[in-house]
Structures are given as C-alpha cells and as structure tokens.
N, C-alpha and C positions, 0 to 999 in steps of 0.2 A: 427329566425336571422335565413341568409344563411348560406347554406355550402362553400361558396366560401371565406364569410365574415369569416366565423368564421376561417377558413385554415388560414388566413391573419393573422388574430386578435392571434392564435394559434403559425403560425411560428414566430411573433414577439415575444410573450410571451417567446417561447425556447432561444431563440437568446438573451435575457436579462438574462435570466436562465443561460445559455452556458456563457456568458461574465462575470459576475459576478462571476460564483463559479469554472468554469471551461473553461478559454476561451479556451482553447486544442479543444473543442468539435467543435469549426468551424473552425480547421485546423488551426489555428494562431500558429504558430510558432517563439518563437524569436529567433533573430539570434547566436547565442553561442559565447562567446566570445574571441578570441583566446587565449589559456590559453597552459604555460612553460608546459617543459618537466621536469618529476620528476628527480631527483639527482640520477643517477645511484647509486645503491646498498644502497640506505636511505630506513633504515626499512627492511631488510631482512627477506624475510618471504618464509619456506617453507611447499608447501600445501599436507594434510594430508587427501584421501580420507575415505568419512565416510563409514561405515560400512551397514547404508540403503541409500537406493535411497531418492533424493532429488525433492522435486514438491515446483515450485515457482506462487505463488497467487497472481494475477495482483488483481488491485482493479478498482471502477466505471470509468467508462470511458473508461479501458482499453481492449487492447487485447496483441497477440502476436507479433505484428506491429508497434501498432501506438505510440501518442508520449507519451505514458502512461505506456509502457512496459518497461521489466527490459531488457535494452539495452545490448545487449552481453552480458550476464550473466551466462545464460545458455551454451553457448559454452566457455566459460573461467572455470567453474567451472566441465563441460565435458575434458577438456585438463588439467584438475588439477586430471582427475581417479575419478571424483564422477560421480556417475549415475542419471542425470538428468530429468526433466519432467517440462514442459512449460503448464502449465494449460491454456484452454482461457474455459471463460464464459459468460454469458449475459454483455452487459456491462451497462443496464440502466434496468435493473430487481433487484425484493426486497434477502436480504440476505438468507431467504431459498429457492427461486429458485435459485440462485447461488449457495447455497451450496450442491447442488442436484444435478446442474450440475459439481460441484469439487467433488464429489463422485467418477465420472467416472476416472475422471484425479488421481486421487491417487488409483484405480482400477490399470489401467493402468500404473503408476508407478512402484505397486509392481512386476508387470508380466515382465517389463522388466529389473526391478532387478533379477528376478527368472533366465532370459535367462543370467545372469553376473555369470563366475565365481565368489566367492566371496564375492558375495553380500547378507546380511542378509535382504529375501524378509516376514521376517513377521512384518514391519514397516515401515516408511516412514518419513522421516522431512518434515513440512513443511516451507517454508520462504514464509511469505505472505505480501505483500505490503497494507496498507492504507482499504479502504475497503475488500481486501482480508483476514484480519486478523478474520472479524467478521463471513464472509464464512466459515471459518475455523474452529471456536468454535463452530457454529453451526453443522456443519460436524460430529467434536466430539462427541459434548454433544447429539446432539438430533436427529442423524441419524445413530449413534451407531458404532462412526470408532475411538472409544477411542482405540478398543486393535490393528487399524491399525497405529496409528500416533506417536512416539516416542515422537517426540516435535509441538514445534510451536512457532516460530519465527516471531513479527510484528513487522515489520517498518513503526512507523508511523501513526497506524492503530487507528480511533474515538472508542476505547471502549466505552469510556462517550459522544459519539457524536460531529459532529462537528457546531456551531451553526448557519454557513452558509446555511445550511440543512435546521433547523428550518426558517430559513429570506426567504429560498426561498421556501417552502413549503406553503406560502404567495401566492405566483404567480402563483405557478402550482399547479393549485385547483381540485377541484373533477371535474367542471364542466368542464376545459379545456383540464386534463391530458391527454380523448385518442387523442385529435389534435395534444397536444403536444408530448406526448408519440410515434404518427403515425411519425412524423417528426424525433421523434431521430430514429427510428428505420430507415428510410429514410438515414440520413445520418450513424448509425453504421454499415448500408450495405459498405460503402467505406472503414474500415478496419477492420471487423471480417466476419464469417461464416455467412450464411445468416440466418440457421435456428436460433442462437444465436443474432442475430440484431432484429430480429420477434418479434411482440407482445412486445416489450418493455413497462414497466411498470415506468413513471420516477417519480412519486410520491410516488411510491411503493419504487424506490431506494434510493430518498432522504429521506425519514419515515424512513428506516432503520438504516442510520448513522445521525438523529438529537439527540439531544440533550437529550430533549423532552422522545423519545421513550425508548432512550439505558439507559437511567437512570429508567424510570417506568418499563419497561418491558422488553427487551436484556437484563440486566442483572440481571434483578429479574428471570427469565425463565433458562437461561443460564449457568450451574454451569462447573468449571471445571471438565476436569475427574483425578480423581486421578494418574491413569497410566501414565501422559502425561505430557514431561518438556514445561511449558511455558516461555518465554523469549521476551523482546521487546525492541523497543531502541525509539530515536525520535526524529525528523529532529530540529533544530534550526536555522531561516531565519531573514533577518532584514531588513528595507526598508534600502536603501542606505548606507548598512554595516554597520548602526548604532548602538551600541550596546544596547542591555534593558537591566538593571541594575538587574533585574528578572534572566535572564538568569540562572546563573551558579545555585542559588537555588533551581530553578526548578526541572533543573536536578541531584537535589540530588549531587552537587560537580561534576559532570560524566561528568564534561564538559570541552573540554581543546584542544582550535582549536588553529592550531596556532598562534604565535605571537598575541595570542590573540584577531586577524581577523575575523569578522564577518564575514556570508556570504550575497553577493548581491544578493537579492531575487529576482527573476526571474520575469519580470513585468508582467505576465498573471497570478500570484498570488496576485500580490499588492492588486488588487482590493477587495479581498475576505478578505485579511488581518486586517482588520480591524475589520469586521464583529468575524473575527475567535478570536479574541482578547478580543472582549467583549468590547470594544473601551478604554475608558478612563483605565481601569483593567490592561490593556498591558500583557495580558496573553501571554509567550513566545509560538510561534507556529513557524510551517513551511509554514505559506499560507493557510492553510486549517485545518490542525489539531492541537491541542495543545499539548503541551510537559507532560500536565497532564491525559488528553485524550489518549497521546500514550501508559502508562505506562499497563503491563498488566506482574501476574505472576512476576520472576526476572527482576528488571530493568536491564539492563545492562550499561545505559546513553545515552549521546547526538552526533549527526552526526552536524558538521555545513554545514547542506545542507538544501536546500528548498524539499517540495515535487515531483516536478519535477530529482531535483540533485539525490536523493535519490536512482532512479532505474536508473540512468545517462542519463537523459533525459535534453534536447533535444539532442541528442547523441555524447555526451560526449564521446568523445578517447582519452585525456588527463585530468588528476588532473585538479582540480578548480586550476585557476590562483593566488587567491585568500588567500583561508585557506589552499588549498594544500588536497583536500577533492579528493580521488580517488574510485570512485563507485567498479570498479571492485579489488581493493587492501581489500576493506569495506566487499567484499560480499565470498569474498575468504578466508579472515580470520574466517570471522563467520562461513560458514560452515567447516573450517576443525575443529572446537571445539564443534561442537553439539555432537558428542560421548561422548565428557568427560562430556559436562555440563549435561550430560541424568545420564553418570555413575555417576558421583559427586550424585545431588539427590538419585538416586537408594541409594550411602553409608550414604547420610545423614538419610537417609528414615529409614536406619536399623541400627541407631545406639541406 
C-alpha cells in the first residue's frame, strides 16, 4: 500500500473517529443557544479561598484554550482568592504519559502557592475533568504524588471506562495508529503547544479510557492513596431533553435539576451517546461517560450537564436557560468546600 494512499485512508479513519467520539476534534462547535440571565440574589454564595493551590486538569482532546477547556474557571476562582494553576498535557496520549506531564504542573502550582502569603504549599487540590481524573489517579498512586495532593475531585471521569473508546479501538487499529496519530498531532498543533501535540498516540489514549482496560488493568493496578480525599461528580444529559427514568437512581438520589428539566445534549455528543449508554440498557450519561463510571471515592451527586457543559463549553457566559446550570457557580462552590471535605475525612478517620 503506497504512502499517499495510506495517508488518505488514515485521514478518513481519523475523521470517522473524531466525528463519532469527540466531534470537536474537527473544530466543529455547535452554536450556543441564547440563555436567560440568572435571577439576581438567587442562591447567594460567599467564596472561601482554599488553603492549598488548585490544579485544573483537562481531559482527552483538551488544552487550556480549546472547546474542551475549563472556560473562564481559572480566572473566576482566582478572583475568589484561590491560587489556581491550569495544567496542559498532551491531548492524544496515554494516561501514564499525560500523568508524567501533569506532575510538572503540580510542582508549578506548589511553587506558585509558596510565593503567595498564607497559601499552604505542602499540598494541592486537583480538580479534574474527564480523562484528567485518570491522569491524576495515576500521578498519585504510581508517581508518588500522594504526599503532595490533599484532594482529587473528578467531574465525569471514566473511572470504569467509556464504551465509545472500546468501539473506536476497532477503527484505530495498530496498523493505522501511526498515520492516524500523525494526523491527530497535526490537528493538535492548532490548539496546544507543539511539544505536547507531537508524537500523538491516539490508540494509546483510547485504550486508557476503554471499559476493558480500566476494568481489567487500570483499576487493578492503580489503588487509592489513603492520604488523599477522593470526590466525584457525574453529568447527566438527555437527547432532546427527554428524561431517562433511570437517572435519579443512577445518581443515588443526588440529582435535583430545576423543575425536573433535563439538559439538552449538545449535538456534537449525540452520535456517541447510544454507545456510551450501552444501547437499550439506557445507562444515564453525559454523552461520553456514564454516571456509574464517573463515581469514585465520595460521590457528590449529579449535575444537569453534558460533557461539554461541565466545563462551560462551548463558551457559556450565562446559566443554561433550560436547567439553570451555571458552570462557574458550580466550580466556585466546589472549590470553597475542598478544605472542609479534607478536614471532614481526616476527622472521621481519627474517630
């Protein structure tokens, strides 16, 4: 097979992979629906800065700037008085590689905290979205960072994998991984640093978040560190906002969307949702990760948001007009109670 033909085939396969799993990889962003202003004074909240620095860890296909990034979260938390560091790791590499890159960002956050009077630089809090949660667990358990992490909070991380990855691994075969990964690197250079975009391993990344690998290998080898507080949230979204009768039970009753209104799943995520839900099993999910897969450590509940909404994308500047979900409000409240969660767990352990 000639090189030009192989490249064309690889490009076609990459397009199919991205369109199905993370359509945003091709740069397609659905238009944001106009949203209503939040009611003034509703759910008043006073921020309390964390004693430790907060590291934001993005997921697969993400960076600090593209449509899978934490939109305005770092700036808002900084305005609340937190010391915040937004990590940026390779978008298309395996968890062990990404975790190694994340380590440098944890060190940078500690240094940043050390330079701020009143900030406790002994540890950090990590707030991770999607694959970033697996990177963080590997960092803590395999790279010896358990003594530097006070808490890990994951938002829709595929702790038990996502079935869409298992499906896509049948497309991204070993034979075509090189060519497809080269194309992925070329795309990654449009939204992240050149060294992070280079040498992509799309198959390795997908394997890391597959149901088969997380069940048979990752969760068997990566054990929680007793010194770290683990918290988790899951997102719930529905096609055409149609409620799934399994939602509330899957969320352990910790799901109270405004007036019971369900989130309208972003069109980019609709193609992958049936695979993620395991078809007729209708497993509640956010378009890429099921609620059950997202649970790890102390489960804090579900939020009415799809996988993009969870980080305020594509560029949400106002609360969702259907559900009222405000990603900035969510992260502000989350950050302000991290110290309390750590202290509560420590107190429980001393009883």
